[in-house]
N, C-alpha and C positions, 0 to 999 in steps of 0.2 A: 393424557392431557394433550389437547390439540392446540397447535400454534395458529392463531387467527392471522389471516392474510395481512391485516392492517399492522400487525406487530412486526412483520418482516420488513423493517425500514432500512434505508441506506446507511444509517450510522453503524450497522454491523460491520461495515468496512473499517471502522475505527479499530477493531480488533486486529486487523492486518496491519494497520498503520502503527499500532503500539509496538508490535514485535519488529517492524521495520525500523522504528526509531531506536530500539534497543540494538538491533544489528548495526545501525549506523554508528551508534556510540561505541560499540565494541570494535568495529573496523577502524574508527578514528584512534582509539587507544592502541590498537595493534600497530597502526602506522607510526605512532609516536613512542612505541615501546623502547626504541633505542636511546631515548633521551633520559629515561629514568630506570634505575636498577629495579625498583619495585615492579614496574610494568613488565620489564624483561623477565622477571621471575614468574609473573602471572601469565606470560604469553601462551603457554599451552592451554590454560584454562580459558583465556580470552578467545583463542581460536576456536576451541570446541563449542563454547556457548554462543559465540557470534554466529558460527555456521548453523547451530541448532535453531537460533531465533530466526535467521534468514530462511531456513527450511520451513519453519512453521508459517512464516509470512507467505512464502511461496505456496504452501499447501492451502492457505485460506483462499487464494485467488480463484481457482477453479470451483471451489465450493460456493463462493459468493456469486460467481457467474451463473452457476446452475440454479441457485436459489432465486436470482433475479429473473432468469428465464421462466422458472416455475411460477413466480409471482405475477409477471406481466404477460407471459406467453400462455401458459397453461391455465392459470386462474383468472386471467384477463383483468387484472387490477389495472386501472387507468394509469398510463404513463404521462404525467403532467408535472409541471414544475412544483417543487417543494423545497424550501430552504435546507431540508435535511440532505439533499443531494450534494451539498458542499462537503458533507461528511464522507463522501466517496472520493472527492477530488484530491484532498490533501494526502490520504494514504497512498494513492497511486503515485503521486510525486515523491513521497517519502520512500516508497519501495524502489523507485528508480534511483534515487540518490544513494540509498543504502547498498544497492547492488553494485553501483559504480564504485563506491568506496570499498566494498568487500573485495571486488575484483582487484583493485589497486593494492589492498592490504595483503591479499593472499598470493597475488601473482597468477591467479587462475584467469588467464586471458579469455577463455570461453564465456566467462560471466559478463564480459563487456558487450556482448551481443544483446543481453537483456536490457540494459539501460538505453541503448540506442533505439530499441524497439518500443520500450515502455515510455520513453520520453514523449513520443507521438500520441500514445494512448492517453497519457496524463494530460497533455495539451488539448487533445480533442475533448476529453471529459470536462476540462475547465471551460473550453469554448462553448460546448453544448449547454453546460449549466449556466454560464453567463448569458447566453442567448435566451434560455428559458426564463431566467430572472428578468431580463430586459422586456421580454414579451409580457410576462406576468405583471410587471409594473406599468407598462404602457397601456395594457388593456384594463387597468384598474382592478386587478385581482380577479 
């Protein structure tokens, strides 16, 4: 079965955003585990699965970038504004937030380099998408 180029849309980034949200929730629970005995008992489980979900989200990023280059660079699919591009913006911000929280929860200081870099990527994606939307609206679709 062949994947048509039109099917490879920006909402695939939502898959990365979903695991980033899960990693953010796990990191938040880890940070508050000292407040509840139940969470303290679950801490090894929380740490393992939170790191797992963060790793899955991290793994998605290069795959999605490669697929985007394939779609627009190799297959020459036109790069023009589509409301579906907002489906890329949120996951980038969520990955930034979850990595920051995971770094705080685990004490792994090297992780803090990721959100300081990804913040600018997420902000740029938001700005480019907003500019594309504004142009799309002002030109009358």
